[in-house]
N, C-alpha and C positions, 0 to 999 in steps of 0.2 A: 456495352458501356458507352455512354455518351461523351466521348473525348473529342477535343478539337484537333485540327490538323497539326498544330504545333505542340500537342501534348505528347509526352514521352513517359510511359509507365515502365518502371524497372523493379526487379526483385534482386535484393543484395544479400549474399550469404556471409558478408564480412562487414560489420559495423565500422571498422576502421577506414573503409573505402568511402564512407559518406562524408560530405562537407559539414564539419562540426559547426562552423559558424552559421551556415545557412539553416541547419537543423534547429539550433538554439534560437535563432531569430524568428523562425516559424513558430516554435514553441511559445515564445513570448507574446504572440498574438492571440493565444488561445484563452478561453474563458477561465480555465483552471490549470495554469502551467506549473505543475508540481516539479520540484527539483529532480524527482526520480525519472522524469522523462528527458532530462538533459542528456546530450550526447556523451558527456564525460561519464555519467553514471552507467548508461547502457553499455558503453565501450568497456568500462572497468569490469562489469559482470562477465563480459566475453573474454577480455584479455587476461583476466585473473583465473580463468578456467572454472569460474563459479557457475556460469550458464553457457554451456557449450554442447555440441552434438553428442559427445560421449556420455554426458549425464542427462540427455533427453531434451536439450534445448538447442535446436538447430536454427540459427537466424535465417529469416526470410524477410528482411526489412523491405518495406514497399515505399517507393517514391513516385510522385507524379510531378514532372517538370513541365512547365508551360513556358515555352521559349527558353530563355536562359535562367529563369527563376524557379526555385523550388516552390511548387504551388500546394502540395499536400504530401504527407508522409505518415507512416505508422510503424511501430516496432512489432514485428511478427516473428513467431517461432513455430517450427514444426515440432510438435510434442509427441513423445513416445510413451508418456504416462501423464498423470494428473497431479503429481507432487509439486509443491511450491506455488500453488495457485490460489488457495483459500476460497474458491468457489467449487463446491464438491459435485462432481459428475460421475463418481465411481459406479453408481447404480445404472447410469446410462451405458457405461462401458460394459458392465456385466450383462445387461440385457442384449447388447449387440453380440457379445461373445456366445451367449446361450442360444442365439439364433444363427450361429455359424457365420457371423459377419465380424469384420475387424473395425473396432472403434479407433484404434491407434494405427498410424499417426493421425493427429488432428492439427488444425491450424489455430493459433492462439495469438490474439493481440492483448498484451499485458506487459507489466513490468515484473520480471521474475522475482519471486519471493517477497513481493511488496504489495500488500493489500491496501494501498492508499488510493482513495478516489482522486481522479484528476483527468485531464484531457488525454485521450488515447489517439483519437483521429486528429492529427495536426493538419489543419486546413485553413485556407484563406477565406472560405465561404462555405455555406451549408451544402451547396451543390458538390463541392470538392469532397466533403465528408462522405457523401453518398457514393461518389466515384471510388473512394477508397474501399468502401464496403463491397461494391460491385466487383472491384478488382480482387478482393479477398475471396469472393465466391468463385470467380473465374480461376484463380490459382488453385483453390481446393478441388474444383472439378478437373482441372488439367492434371493434377497429381493424384486423382482418384482418392481423395481424402473423405473421411466420414462426415466431417463437420468443420465449422469455423466458429470462433468464440471471441468475444470482446469483454474484458473484465474491468470493473471499477472505473468505468468511463464517467464523463461529466454529462450535464443535461443536454448539451448539443449533440454529443455522441448518441445518447438515448433517443433523441428525436430523429436523428438520421437512421438509426437502426430500425426504429418503429416504422419509418416511412419506407424502408426497404423490405419490410415484412419479416424481419428477424424476430425470434421469440425473446421476450423480455423476462428477466428473473430479478427479484429483489431480495435483499438481505439487510441485516442490521449491524451497524457498528455503534461505538459509544465515543462521543466527542464532547469536550469541554469548550464552552464559549464564554469569553469575557463579556461582562455586561457593559452597558452604555448609560452613564459614564463608567469607565473601567474601575475594577476593584482597586482600592488604595494599597492593600497588602493582603497577605494570606489570612490574617485574622478577620478582615472584613469579609473575605470569601466564606470563611467558616461560619461567620455570624448569619450568613444568608441561608444556611442549611437548617433543616429540622433538627431539633435538640438531640434526638437519638443518633442521627448521623454525625452530628458535630462531636458528641461525646465519644463515639466510637473512634473517630479519627484522632482526637486528642489522646485517647488511651493508647492507641497504636503508636503514635509518635512518642509518647512518654516511655513506652516499653523500649523503643529503639534508643532513645537518649539514655535511659537507665542502663542499657547494655554497653554504654561508653562509645557509641557510634557518633562520628562527626563526618562532615562532607566537605569536599572541595569541588568547585565548578571550573571547567576548562573549556574555553571557546576556541574553535578553529585551530589556528597555528599554535595555540597554547597546549594542544594535545601532542606531546612529543612521542618519540618512538617507544620509550619504556612504558608510557601510559597506554599506547595502542597495544603493546605486547601484553600488558596486564589485562586490559579489557578483553582481548581475544582469548586469553586463558579462561576468563570468567564466562565468556560467550560459549566456548566449546564445552565447558563443564555443564552448563545448563542443558545442552543437547544430550550429553552423556547420561545425566540424571534421568532424562526421559527416554533413554534407550534409543536415541536417534543420532543422525549424522548431521553436522553443521552444513548448511547450504553454501555459506560464503567462506572463501579462503582468506588466509591472512593477507595475501597479496591484494585482494579486493580493497581492504581497509587501507593498505599502504597507498594505493592509487587514489582513494578518496582524500587522504591527507595531502597528496600532491596536487590534485586537480579541483577538489571541491571542499577545501578546508572550511570556508565560511558557512557551509551548510551543516555543520555538526557541532554539538556541544556534549560534553561528557561530565557525568556526576560520579565522583569517586568516594566510596565509603571507607573510613578508617576506624580502627580500634587500636588504642595504644600506639599510635603512630604508624601502624602497619595497614597497608591497603588490604581490604577484605572483599570489596565488591564494586561494581560499576554498572551504570546504565548509560545508554547512548541515545540521544535525540537527534533526529534530522531537523533541519530548519529551512524555512523559506523566509529569510530575513526581509525580503522586499514586501511580501504580503503579510508578514507577521503571523506565520502559522508554524507550529511545532508538531513534530510527529514522534510519538513513542515508538522506538524500534527494537532495541536489544538490551539485554541485561544478563548479569550473572554474578555469582559470589563464590569465593573459595572457602567460606565458612557459612554455616547455617545459623542465622539469627532470626528469631521470630519477628515478623512484620517488616523485615528489611526490604523485602520486595516492594511493598506498598510505599515505603518511604522513598526508595530509590527511583521507582517507576512512576509514581503519581505525586506525592506530596512535595518532594524537592523540585521536580519539573514544573508543577503548578505554581509554586511560590516564585520560581524563576520567571515563568511566563507573565505572572502578574507584575513583578518588578520591572520587567522589560517591555510591558505594555503589548504583549502578544494578543492577538484576537482570538486564536483558537489553538487548542491542543487536541490532537487526534490520538486516541489511545490504542489504535490498532484493531485487528479483527477479534470478534467475539468477546465474551466476558461480561455477564450481567453484574458481577461484583463491582465493576467500574461505576455503576450508577450510585452506589453508596459513597463514592468519592467525588461526586458532582459531575460526572460525565453522563450525558443524556443520549437516548437512542436516536440515530440518524440512519435513514435508508441509503443503501448503496444499490447499484444495479449492474447486471451483466446482460449481454445479448448473445443469442445463439442461432446459428444456421445449421441445419442438418440435411444432408444430401438425400437420405432415404425418406420418401414421403410418408410411409406408415410410421416410422419411428418419429419423424417430425410431428405427426399428429398426436402420437402417444405422449411425447414430451410436452406438447402444448396443453394436453389435458392435465398432465401432472403439474405443470407450472400454474395452471388456473387454481388447482386445489391447494398447492403450496402457497400461492399468493394470498389466498383467503386466510390461511393459517398465519402468515406473516402479518397481515392486517390486524388480526385478533391479538397477536403477540405484541405488536407495537402499542395497541390500545391498552393492553394490560400493563405494559411497562410504563406508559405515561401516567397511569393511575398511581404508580409508585414513585412519583417525582420526589427527589430528596430535598428539594428546596422548600422554604416556607411559602405558604400561599400569599399572593400579593393582592392588594385591594383592587 
């Protein structure tokens, strides 16, 4: 690793020991500084027992100091499973095990439970990004790990990974982009859609209104403790209905309310004056980007999910002149609501040469399939053709 004499590379197993101000100042210099890479967010995941060693997320945060200044850093975890990542490598793990090799633990650069694209390699220049990747490989080799992975990085991360010879993998998410000039209101957005899509949305919204549903919107510090409690009740019920366990603890959201309130807005559904559902958006108010994150309801109402998670947030984004709404991982159904396919990427380094070669072949075939899939999706564009 090409470090200078005054470079100091360190691995940290406790995020609270890091200089929060220096971390956030470095994040602000990145091409895509999402709020999920803020020190407060990462620390809350750890301090709330949401992402900790006992549930498979052992911090190995990496920093590179050049003299007295933080020059590069990344959030790293030693993973004993592949849950909460949204880039699926279960088949790779199974192949390792069938050949008598251990895939876990592995090294992961990602934001736990958060498939939101953004800067992962926080660095002051491209050379420092490559130094972080080199340090990740050295750490994986020193701890005899099977592999190292970087998930949902930005273009600068991708270019650094490609330069270091890491294997690249692409996937697809669905994002809504405001137009230029911006939509005046939700009705104007609807008018830009093809008639079939527009009628479907109008019918779904009418069904929710006829069920007596109304909404309130709560920004930042307007989300009080009872609202957070109600939201968490909805959030956990969603997981129970899918026979799963919530990743995030109630204490995580308490910490978000205390340290990152300006980065959240909540949509609360009512019927007959009673709260029955809620959706939560994360916000980057400086870059005017919103992120659909979590939702749930204590009553089952047809189409309430679409209203709470898409139509209410989109109407709010248009009113507040937000540039983009990211709908989260997966879900072709989002296209009918005006969210279009966007490529995301991950990068992978595997220690075993033969497995690395096999994965490279697999990714080449998978990549061709993704290309064809994106082409097919684009042919189903929900918007009216423009001259």
